[in-house]
C-alpha beads as a LAMMPS data file, in Angstrom:
LAMMPS data file: protein, C-alpha beads

182 atoms
181 bonds

1 atom types
1 bond types

-500.0 500.0 xlo xhi
-500.0 500.0 ylo yhi
-500.0 500.0 zlo zhi

Masses

1 110.0

Atoms # bond

1 1 1 0.000 0.000 0.000
2 1 1 2.839 2.382 0.874
3 1 1 4.432 1.659 -2.528
4 1 1 1.195 2.608 -4.332
5 1 1 0.987 5.889 -2.402
6 1 1 4.599 6.796 -3.219
7 1 1 4.190 5.841 -6.867
8 1 1 0.938 7.791 -7.169
9 1 1 2.572 10.803 -5.530
10 1 1 5.570 10.660 -7.925
11 1 1 3.284 10.391 -10.968
12 1 1 1.223 13.343 -9.751
13 1 1 4.403 15.337 -9.059
14 1 1 5.767 14.604 -12.537
15 1 1 2.449 15.532 -14.144
16 1 1 2.210 18.801 -12.251
17 1 1 5.803 19.793 -12.956
18 1 1 5.702 18.895 -16.646
19 1 1 6.576 21.889 -18.750
20 1 1 4.365 22.552 -21.685
21 1 1 5.726 24.309 -24.719
22 1 1 5.045 28.022 -24.883
23 1 1 5.555 30.388 -27.758
24 1 1 8.733 32.432 -27.432
25 1 1 7.616 35.871 -28.588
26 1 1 9.925 38.416 -30.216
27 1 1 9.528 42.054 -31.124
28 1 1 9.614 42.690 -34.862
29 1 1 13.060 44.268 -34.520
30 1 1 14.390 41.201 -32.649
31 1 1 12.934 38.831 -35.258
32 1 1 14.359 40.775 -38.197
33 1 1 17.775 40.821 -36.507
34 1 1 17.613 37.074 -35.728
35 1 1 16.748 36.352 -39.378
36 1 1 20.124 37.725 -40.443
37 1 1 21.924 35.038 -38.424
38 1 1 19.446 32.191 -38.865
39 1 1 16.875 32.745 -41.652
40 1 1 13.324 31.661 -40.768
41 1 1 9.958 33.171 -41.662
42 1 1 8.160 35.481 -39.245
43 1 1 4.597 35.105 -38.008
44 1 1 3.258 38.337 -36.531
45 1 1 0.185 38.208 -34.287
46 1 1 -1.570 41.574 -34.695
47 1 1 -3.852 41.695 -31.653
48 1 1 -5.579 44.234 -29.430
49 1 1 -6.039 44.215 -25.664
50 1 1 -9.849 44.307 -25.916
51 1 1 -10.237 41.550 -28.537
52 1 1 -11.951 38.365 -27.282
53 1 1 -10.916 36.169 -30.237
54 1 1 -7.307 37.377 -29.718
55 1 1 -7.411 36.034 -26.161
56 1 1 -8.882 32.750 -27.420
57 1 1 -6.078 32.504 -30.000
58 1 1 -3.512 32.952 -27.208
59 1 1 -5.102 30.376 -24.936
60 1 1 -6.429 27.707 -27.290
61 1 1 -4.108 27.929 -30.283
62 1 1 -0.785 29.394 -29.165
63 1 1 -1.195 27.426 -25.920
64 1 1 -1.365 24.173 -27.909
65 1 1 1.892 22.197 -27.627
66 1 1 1.961 21.232 -31.318
67 1 1 1.417 24.833 -32.431
68 1 1 3.896 26.425 -30.023
69 1 1 6.609 23.841 -30.726
70 1 1 6.203 24.248 -34.493
71 1 1 6.185 28.038 -34.284
72 1 1 9.275 28.143 -32.052
73 1 1 11.152 25.734 -34.310
74 1 1 10.271 27.079 -37.752
75 1 1 9.344 30.754 -37.207
76 1 1 10.190 33.891 -35.339
77 1 1 6.850 34.599 -33.624
78 1 1 6.141 38.309 -33.106
79 1 1 3.464 39.723 -30.813
80 1 1 2.286 43.147 -31.983
81 1 1 -0.376 45.291 -30.298
82 1 1 -2.159 46.761 -33.325
83 1 1 -3.355 49.689 -31.202
84 1 1 -0.256 50.045 -29.010
85 1 1 2.394 52.745 -28.904
86 1 1 5.476 50.678 -29.857
87 1 1 7.772 52.297 -32.401
88 1 1 8.472 49.992 -35.362
89 1 1 11.005 50.240 -38.168
90 1 1 10.367 48.016 -41.159
91 1 1 12.237 48.144 -44.461
92 1 1 13.624 51.591 -43.702
93 1 1 10.267 53.122 -42.726
94 1 1 9.361 54.217 -39.212
95 1 1 5.889 53.544 -37.834
96 1 1 4.169 54.698 -34.667
97 1 1 0.721 55.435 -33.309
98 1 1 0.126 59.204 -33.320
99 1 1 -3.412 58.730 -31.978
100 1 1 -2.412 56.520 -29.042
101 1 1 -4.028 57.601 -25.780
102 1 1 -2.382 56.206 -22.631
103 1 1 -5.673 56.659 -20.727
104 1 1 -7.254 54.115 -23.087
105 1 1 -4.410 51.581 -22.871
106 1 1 -6.782 48.810 -21.706
107 1 1 -9.549 49.501 -24.213
108 1 1 -9.969 50.521 -27.847
109 1 1 -7.300 52.950 -28.941
110 1 1 -5.897 54.594 -32.040
111 1 1 -4.758 52.261 -34.816
112 1 1 -0.996 51.937 -35.223
113 1 1 0.348 53.084 -38.601
114 1 1 2.157 49.730 -39.031
115 1 1 -1.219 47.995 -38.633
116 1 1 -2.557 50.041 -41.542
117 1 1 0.605 49.453 -43.584
118 1 1 0.137 45.672 -43.217
119 1 1 -3.476 45.918 -44.369
120 1 1 -4.881 44.508 -41.137
121 1 1 -8.663 44.741 -41.337
122 1 1 -9.723 42.823 -38.223
123 1 1 -8.402 41.204 -35.068
124 1 1 -6.691 38.919 -34.623
125 1 1 -4.687 38.915 -37.841
126 1 1 -1.647 36.733 -38.435
127 1 1 0.804 38.349 -40.831
128 1 1 3.457 36.183 -42.466
129 1 1 6.866 37.347 -43.685
130 1 1 9.411 35.226 -45.551
131 1 1 12.884 34.325 -44.252
132 1 1 14.221 37.676 -45.522
133 1 1 11.545 39.730 -43.786
134 1 1 9.448 40.372 -46.891
135 1 1 5.686 40.588 -46.439
136 1 1 3.767 37.524 -47.689
137 1 1 0.141 37.694 -46.549
138 1 1 -2.270 38.369 -43.663
139 1 1 -4.752 35.791 -42.349
140 1 1 -7.669 37.434 -40.520
141 1 1 -9.568 35.819 -37.657
142 1 1 -9.356 33.214 -34.960
143 1 1 -7.799 29.888 -35.992
144 1 1 -7.889 26.570 -34.156
145 1 1 -4.687 24.510 -33.896
146 1 1 -5.660 22.380 -36.906
147 1 1 -6.587 25.467 -38.938
148 1 1 -3.343 27.321 -38.186
149 1 1 -1.342 24.166 -38.979
150 1 1 -2.240 24.561 -42.650
151 1 1 -0.862 28.105 -42.813
152 1 1 2.233 27.388 -40.707
153 1 1 3.261 24.524 -42.964
154 1 1 2.226 26.355 -46.143
155 1 1 4.618 29.187 -45.255
156 1 1 7.430 27.174 -43.641
157 1 1 7.648 24.677 -46.506
158 1 1 7.270 27.545 -49.011
159 1 1 4.327 25.772 -50.664
160 1 1 2.629 29.183 -50.969
161 1 1 4.965 29.904 -53.883
162 1 1 3.162 27.216 -55.918
163 1 1 -0.334 28.534 -55.218
164 1 1 -1.480 30.763 -58.051
165 1 1 -5.276 30.551 -57.714
166 1 1 -8.133 29.750 -55.358
167 1 1 -8.337 26.331 -57.013
168 1 1 -4.668 25.655 -56.141
169 1 1 -5.324 26.621 -52.501
170 1 1 -8.476 24.489 -52.337
171 1 1 -6.521 21.505 -53.689
172 1 1 -3.746 22.144 -51.150
173 1 1 -6.226 22.085 -48.267
174 1 1 -8.006 19.005 -49.653
175 1 1 -4.728 17.067 -49.795
176 1 1 -3.367 18.404 -46.490
177 1 1 -2.680 15.787 -43.812
178 1 1 -3.158 17.187 -40.309
179 1 1 -0.699 16.181 -37.628
180 1 1 -1.502 18.698 -34.877
181 1 1 -3.884 17.653 -32.134
182 1 1 -6.662 20.164 -31.778

Bonds

1 1 1 2
2 1 2 3
3 1 3 4
4 1 4 5
5 1 5 6
6 1 6 7
7 1 7 8
8 1 8 9
9 1 9 10
10 1 10 11
11 1 11 12
12 1 12 13
13 1 13 14
14 1 14 15
15 1 15 16
16 1 16 17
17 1 17 18
18 1 18 19
19 1 19 20
20 1 20 21
21 1 21 22
22 1 22 23
23 1 23 24
24 1 24 25
25 1 25 26
26 1 26 27
27 1 27 28
28 1 28 29
29 1 29 30
30 1 30 31
31 1 31 32
32 1 32 33
33 1 33 34
34 1 34 35
35 1 35 36
36 1 36 37
37 1 37 38
38 1 38 39
39 1 39 40
40 1 40 41
41 1 41 42
42 1 42 43
43 1 43 44
44 1 44 45
45 1 45 46
46 1 46 47
47 1 47 48
48 1 48 49
49 1 49 50
50 1 50 51
51 1 51 52
52 1 52 53
53 1 53 54
54 1 54 55
55 1 55 56
56 1 56 57
57 1 57 58
58 1 58 59
59 1 59 60
60 1 60 61
61 1 61 62
62 1 62 63
63 1 63 64
64 1 64 65
65 1 65 66
66 1 66 67
67 1 67 68
68 1 68 69
69 1 69 70
70 1 70 71
71 1 71 72
72 1 72 73
73 1 73 74
74 1 74 75
75 1 75 76
76 1 76 77
77 1 77 78
78 1 78 79
79 1 79 80
80 1 80 81
81 1 81 82
82 1 82 83
83 1 83 84
84 1 84 85
85 1 85 86
86 1 86 87
87 1 87 88
88 1 88 89
89 1 89 90
90 1 90 91
91 1 91 92
92 1 92 93
93 1 93 94
94 1 94 95
95 1 95 96
96 1 96 97
97 1 97 98
98 1 98 99
99 1 99 100
100 1 100 101
101 1 101 102
102 1 102 103
103 1 103 104
104 1 104 105
105 1 105 106
106 1 106 107
107 1 107 108
108 1 108 109
109 1 109 110
110 1 110 111
111 1 111 112
112 1 112 113
113 1 113 114
114 1 114 115
115 1 115 116
116 1 116 117
117 1 117 118
118 1 118 119
119 1 119 120
120 1 120 121
121 1 121 122
122 1 122 123
123 1 123 124
124 1 124 125
125 1 125 126
126 1 126 127
127 1 127 128
128 1 128 129
129 1 129 130
130 1 130 131
131 1 131 132
132 1 132 133
133 1 133 134
134 1 134 135
135 1 135 136
136 1 136 137
137 1 137 138
138 1 138 139
139 1 139 140
140 1 140 141
141 1 141 142
142 1 142 143
143 1 143 144
144 1 144 145
145 1 145 146
146 1 146 147
147 1 147 148
148 1 148 149
149 1 149 150
150 1 150 151
151 1 151 152
152 1 152 153
153 1 153 154
154 1 154 155
155 1 155 156
156 1 156 157
157 1 157 158
158 1 158 159
159 1 159 160
160 1 160 161
161 1 161 162
162 1 162 163
163 1 163 164
164 1 164 165
165 1 165 166
166 1 166 167
167 1 167 168
168 1 168 169
169 1 169 170
170 1 170 171
171 1 171 172
172 1 172 173
173 1 173 174
174 1 174 175
175 1 175 176
176 1 176 177
177 1 177 178
178 1 178 179
179 1 179 180
180 1 180 181
181 1 181 182
C-alpha cells in the first residue's frame, strides 16, 4: 500500500511539474535581426487588448503544444499590439501610433500606422513574412490549432509559392494531412 501511495505521488508530481511548450515571442526588430543570423519566416500576431478572439487565440491555439513547438522551431513569432504605442522600423520606414491615448491603454485605442501598412482589417490577424523579412500575406480571424497548422506549414515549406489561384489553394487544403492535435 505504501508503494502505491509513493508511486501515485511521484506520478502526480511529474504531471504537475511537466513543462508545456510556450511560444517564445519576439519584437519585430528582434525577429528581423535574428533572421540575419538564422533565416526563418516570421509570423506576426496583430492583436488588441480588448479583442476576445485574440485572447482565445492565445489560450487555445498558441497554448497548444503542437502549435507552439512548431512556431518556435520554424518561425520567429512576433506579438504586436495593433493599437499600441510601440515604435516599429520596417524596411527603412518608421511607424508609430500618433493617436495613441495612454488613458485608453486597456480599451480601444488609435490604430498603429504599421497595422494600416500591413493591411490589417480585423483582429486577430496573423501576418506572415518570408525568411528575408518580406511581407507575404495576412490571415484574418481566430484559428484553431488544426486550422493554423495549414498556414504554418504552407509558409514554412514555401508551398505558398506554388499557389497561383483559389483552385490551387483548395486543392492544397483538400490534400493536407493534419498532424496537430486540436
